[in-house]
Structures are given as structure tokens and as C-alpha cells.
C-alpha positions as CSV (number, residue, x, y, z in Angstrom):
1,M,44.6,-169.3,93.2
2,K,41.3,-167.3,93.1
3,K,40.1,-166.3,89.9
4,T,38.7,-162.6,90.0
5,T,36.0,-161.4,87.8
6,A,37.2,-158.3,85.7
7,L,34.8,-155.2,85.9
8,P,34.1,-153.6,82.6
9,L,36.2,-150.5,81.9
10,F,33.3,-147.9,82.1
11,T,32.2,-149.6,85.5
12,A,35.9,-150.0,86.8
13,L,36.3,-146.4,86.0
14,M,33.2,-145.2,87.8
15,V,34.3,-147.2,90.7
16,L,37.9,-145.7,90.8
17,S,36.6,-142.2,90.3
18,T,34.6,-142.3,93.1
19,V,36.4,-139.2,94.6
20,S,35.9,-137.2,90.8
21,I,32.2,-137.8,90.6
22,A,31.9,-136.2,94.1
23,A,34.2,-132.8,92.8
24,P,32.5,-130.3,90.5
25,G,32.1,-131.7,87.3
26,G,32.0,-135.1,88.2
27,F,33.2,-138.2,86.1
28,S,33.2,-138.2,82.4
29,C,34.7,-140.2,79.6
30,E,35.7,-136.9,77.9
31,R,38.1,-136.3,80.7
32,I,40.5,-138.8,80.5
33,K,43.6,-137.6,78.3
34,E,44.4,-141.3,77.3
35,K,43.0,-141.4,73.8
36,G,42.6,-145.1,73.6
37,V,41.0,-145.4,77.2
38,R,38.8,-142.8,76.6
39,E,37.2,-144.1,73.2
40,A,36.8,-147.3,75.2
41,C,35.1,-145.7,77.9
42,V,32.6,-144.0,75.4
43,K,32.0,-147.2,73.7
44,E,31.2,-148.8,76.8
45,R,29.2,-146.1,78.2
46,A,27.1,-146.1,74.9
47,Q,26.3,-149.9,75.3
48,E,25.5,-149.4,78.9
49,Q,22.9,-146.7,77.8
50,A,21.7,-148.7,75.1
51,K,21.2,-151.9,77.4
52,N,19.5,-149.8,80.1
53,A,17.2,-148.1,77.5
54,E,16.3,-151.7,76.3
55,N,15.4,-152.6,79.6
56,S,13.3,-149.8,80.1
57,R,11.5,-150.3,76.6
58,K,11.0,-154.2,77.9
59,A,9.7,-153.2,81.3
60,A,7.1,-150.6,79.7
61,A,6.0,-153.4,77.2
62,E,5.6,-155.9,80.1
63,K,3.6,-153.0,82.1
64,E,1.5,-152.5,78.9
65,Q,0.8,-155.9,78.2
66,A,0.0,-156.4,81.7
67,A,-2.6,-153.6,81.5
68,E,-4.0,-155.1,78.6
69,R,-4.4,-158.6,80.2
70,E,-6.2,-156.9,83.1
71,K,-8.2,-154.9,80.7
72,E,-9.3,-157.9,78.8
73,Q,-10.3,-160.3,82.1
74,L,-12.5,-157.1,83.0
75,A,-14.5,-157.1,80.0
76,A,-14.7,-160.9,80.0
77,A,-16.0,-160.5,83.4
78,E,-18.7,-157.7,82.6
79,A,-19.7,-159.9,79.8
80,K,-20.0,-163.2,81.7
81,K,-22.2,-161.1,84.2
82,A,-24.5,-159.6,81.5
83,M,-24.8,-163.1,80.0
84,D,-25.7,-164.7,83.4
85,D,-28.4,-161.6,84.2
86,F,-29.5,-162.5,80.3
87,V,-30.1,-166.1,81.3
88,N,-31.4,-165.8,84.7
89,K,-34.3,-163.0,83.5
90,S,-35.1,-165.7,80.6
91,K,-35.3,-168.5,83.0
92,Q,-37.6,-166.6,85.3
93,L,-40.2,-165.9,82.3
94,I,-40.1,-169.3,81.0
95,T,-40.7,-170.9,84.4
96,Q,-43.1,-168.4,86.2
97,D,-46.1,-170.2,85.1
98,L,-44.8,-174.0,86.1
99,K,-46.7,-175.9,88.2
100,D,-43.2,-176.4,90.0
101,P,-40.7,-173.7,88.7
102,D,-38.1,-175.1,90.9
103,S,-38.1,-178.4,89.2
104,A,-37.2,-177.1,86.1
105,K,-34.1,-178.5,84.2
106,F,-32.6,-176.8,81.2
107,T,-30.4,-178.2,78.4
108,N,-28.9,-177.6,75.3
109,M,-29.3,-173.7,75.8
110,V,-27.8,-171.2,73.5
111,I,-28.0,-167.5,73.2
112,A,-29.0,-166.1,69.6
113,Q,-28.4,-162.7,68.8
114,G,-29.2,-160.8,65.5
115,Q,-31.3,-158.5,63.5
116,G,-32.3,-156.3,66.7
117,Q,-33.3,-159.3,68.7
118,K,-31.9,-161.3,71.4
119,L,-32.9,-165.1,72.5
120,L,-32.5,-167.5,75.0
121,C,-33.2,-171.0,73.2
122,G,-32.9,-174.6,74.4
123,S,-35.0,-177.6,76.1
124,I,-37.0,-177.4,79.5
125,N,-38.2,-180.2,81.4
126,A,-40.3,-180.1,84.4
127,K,-42.6,-181.6,87.0
128,N,-46.5,-181.6,86.2
129,S,-49.1,-181.4,89.3
130,Y,-48.5,-185.2,89.9
131,G,-44.8,-184.8,90.6
132,G,-43.4,-186.4,87.6
133,Y,-41.4,-184.8,84.7
134,V,-43.5,-184.0,81.4
135,G,-40.4,-184.5,79.3
136,A,-38.1,-181.9,77.4
137,K,-39.7,-179.3,75.4
138,K,-38.0,-176.7,73.1
139,F,-38.4,-173.4,74.2
140,Y,-37.2,-169.5,73.5
141,V,-37.7,-166.3,75.1
142,L,-37.2,-163.4,72.7
143,W,-36.0,-159.9,73.8
144,S,-36.3,-156.9,71.1
145,D,-33.3,-155.2,71.0
146,G,-31.6,-157.4,73.4
147,T,-33.1,-155.2,76.2
148,P,-35.8,-155.9,78.8
149,G,-39.3,-154.5,77.5
150,Q,-41.9,-156.9,76.1
151,P,-40.4,-160.3,75.7
152,V,-41.9,-163.2,74.3
153,A,-41.4,-166.7,76.2
154,Y,-42.5,-169.9,74.5
155,T,-42.7,-173.3,75.4
156,E,-43.6,-176.0,72.9
157,G,-47.0,-177.0,72.9
158,D,-48.0,-173.4,74.3
159,E,-50.4,-172.8,71.7
160,V,-52.1,-176.3,71.8
161,A,-52.7,-176.0,75.5
162,R,-54.1,-172.5,75.0
163,A,-56.5,-173.8,72.0
164,N,-57.5,-176.7,74.2
165,A,-58.7,-174.5,76.9
166,R,-60.5,-172.4,74.8
167,M,-62.3,-175.2,73.1
168,D,-63.1,-176.8,76.2
169,E,-64.9,-173.6,77.1
170,L,-66.6,-173.2,74.0
171,M,-67.9,-176.7,74.2
172,K,-69.6,-176.2,77.7
173,V,-71.2,-173.2,76.2
174,G,-72.4,-175.1,73.2
175,R,-73.9,-177.9,75.6
176,S,-75.9,-175.3,77.6
177,A,-76.6,-172.9,75.1
178,G,-79.4,-172.8,72.3
179,L,-78.7,-173.4,68.4
180,S,-77.6,-169.8,67.5
181,A,-75.0,-170.2,70.5
182,Q,-73.9,-173.0,69.4
183,I,-73.0,-172.0,66.0
184,A,-71.2,-169.2,67.0
185,A,-69.1,-171.3,69.4
186,A,-68.2,-173.8,66.2
187,Q,-67.5,-170.8,64.4
188,E,-65.1,-169.3,67.2
189,G,-63.8,-172.8,67.6
190,D,-62.7,-172.7,64.0
191,K,-60.8,-169.5,64.5
192,V,-59.2,-171.0,67.6
193,L,-57.8,-173.9,66.1
194,A,-56.6,-171.6,62.8
195,N,-54.9,-169.4,65.2
196,A,-53.4,-172.1,66.9
197,R,-51.9,-173.5,63.7
198,K,-50.6,-170.1,62.7
199,E,-48.9,-169.7,65.8
200,L,-47.3,-173.0,65.8
201,A,-45.9,-172.3,62.4
202,Q,-44.4,-169.0,63.6
203,N,-43.1,-170.5,66.7
204,Q,-41.6,-173.4,65.1
205,K,-39.7,-171.0,62.4
206,I,-38.3,-168.9,65.3
207,L,-37.0,-172.1,67.2
208,S,-35.8,-173.5,63.6
209,E,-34.3,-170.4,61.9
210,Q,-33.7,-167.6,65.0
211,C,-32.2,-170.1,67.5
212,T,-29.7,-171.4,65.1
213,A,-27.2,-170.0,62.6
214,S,-29.3,-170.5,59.6
215,A,-30.8,-167.0,59.9
216,G,-27.2,-165.4,60.1
217,A,-27.4,-164.9,64.0
218,T,-24.8,-164.8,66.5
219,I,-24.9,-168.1,68.8
220,V,-23.1,-168.5,72.2
221,A,-23.5,-171.9,74.0
222,V,-24.6,-171.5,77.5
223,E,-22.8,-173.8,79.9
């Protein structure tokens, strides 16, 4: 014999009462005369209503979770775009004076943010005039308040290169000028070297402190 599945009482009554539902007033458990059947109908109706309410609650919660995930994904995408823009602008600044900007290779890059400043730090290696790589050097690009304005772009050895170039100019002046001019050139040379040492100390401090968590900055690695 084929086994049949019994319908819940409330559902069965609803099916059997199609005509009554269409009639004025429709179907209602309270209209059942038999007390036991009426009470069972009311109980099952309450269970069905509770089940429907729970399903609605779950559907609303799932919808809210989906909206929250979408919001988080959008925020992450915007943050990623902002970080990429910051990195690309900083890279342009640090490579603009290179002999071969396209040859630049960046490694160990991090974004350090704190104390109203935002920096891109890392190492860079690029080709010189002879087409050979000069070796990796540390660098930083510092933006005040984390916005474009007057950024400071520094590569390890910049102050030495500037000092050497100025000293070469002063030596040329000294060789072709009189004694007083030679003395003045020597005095300026001392100042150039003193400033170079001061700049070197400042830049090394930034590389060792502001580019690391030691100064309390928030550090984010750049892939």
C-alpha cells in the first residue's frame, strides 16, 4: 500500500475550507465548533506564524549581512585605490631625477603614518648612465598631513651627492681665483660639509624611526 503523508491540521483545514475562505469572513480556527479541533487549529496556527516570523527574521538578517559585506568590500576597494594612488605619486617623486626612471626596482616598501605625516619608505635600485644597477638604497617620501603639498623625497646618499657637486664647484673657483676668493671658497666648503652631515643625521633618523613602528607610527606593508 502506498504510504501517504498527513498534512498538518491547520493546513488540512485550510485546504478543506477553500469554499469557506472565499465566503464572507473566510476561514478562522475560532469558527470551528469542536473544542479539541479548534484548540489544535489555534495552536498549529500560532506555530506556523512563529515559523514564518523566524524565517522573515533570518531573511532580514541575511540581507543585512550581505549589505554589510558589500559595504566592507567597497571600503576595502576604496582604501586599496587610495593606497595605490599614494604609492604611485610617491614613486614618481623618488624616480623623477634618475637617469633611467623606468629601470627602478622597489623592495621592502611600507607606508608609515603618524604625527600628522604619511611616508612611503623602502629600498630602490636603478640604472646609472652606464646602464648598470647602482645597488639598493633606502628612501622615503614624506607628505605632511598625508596630502600632496610639499613632499620631501629622499634617497640614501642624496646629501652627499649634493655636497660633492658643490665642493667641485668651489674647487674650480679656488683654482682660478685669488687668495681671498680661495679662503671664501674654503669657508663655504666647510659649511657645505657641516650641512651635509646635519642632513645625513636627520634623514637617517627618519629612516630608522619614522619609517618603523619605533616612533609609534602605523605601518602597512606594500605588496
